[in-house]
C-alpha positions in Angstrom: 90.5 135.9 67.7 88.4 137.1 70.6 89.1 136.9 74.4 86.9 134.7 76.5 86.9 134.4 80.3 87.8 131.1 81.8 84.9 129.3 83.5 86.9 128.5 86.5 89.2 131.5 87.3 87.8 134.2 85.0 91.2 135.0 83.3 90.8 136.2 79.7 92.1 133.7 77.2 92.2 133.6 73.4 89.2 131.8 71.9 91.6 129.5 70.1 93.4 128.5 73.3 92.8 124.9 74.5 93.6 125.5 78.1 93.5 128.5 80.4 97.0 130.0 80.8 96.3 130.7 84.5 94.6 127.6 85.9 95.2 125.2 83.0 91.5 124.3 82.9 90.3 123.2 79.4 88.6 126.1 77.7 86.7 123.9 75.3 85.0 121.3 77.4 85.0 117.9 75.8 82.2 115.8 77.1 82.9 112.2 77.7 80.7 109.8 75.7 77.5 108.6 77.5 78.9 105.1 77.7 81.2 106.2 80.5 78.3 107.6 82.5 76.2 104.4 82.0 79.2 102.3 82.9 79.7 104.3 86.1 76.0 103.9 87.0 76.1 100.1 86.2 79.2 99.6 88.4 77.6 101.5 91.2 74.5 99.3 91.0 76.6 96.1 90.6 78.3 96.7 93.9 75.6 98.6 95.9 72.5 96.4 95.3 74.1 93.1 96.6 75.4 95.0 99.6 72.0 96.4 100.5 70.3 93.1 100.0 72.8 91.3 102.2 72.3 93.9 105.0 68.5 93.6 104.7 68.7 89.8 104.9 70.9 89.9 108.0 68.6 92.4 109.7 65.5 90.2 109.0 67.2 86.9 110.0 68.3 88.1 113.4 66.2 86.5 116.1 63.9 88.9 117.9 64.6 89.3 121.6 61.6 89.6 123.8 61.1 92.9 125.6 61.6 92.9 129.4 57.9 93.7 129.9 56.7 90.6 128.1 59.1 88.4 130.0 57.9 89.7 133.3 54.2 89.2 132.2 55.0 85.7 131.1 56.7 84.8 134.4 53.8 86.2 136.4 51.3 83.8 134.9 
């Protein structure tokens, strides 16, 4: 049984401890399965892509207003 420092607060804990006695951070990090990471990326894309496409379509479909210079040139003719 060796003492290992906590990755968060630096307190020495037993190598057999599951959580830090000081900050309660897990000493043996358990990674989540990759499916959770891919699900998060998929959900982000599912909601972000349609939003961006809608904004782009609205910007492109707005009628362009003529600039004041072109109006004055057109009226001068």
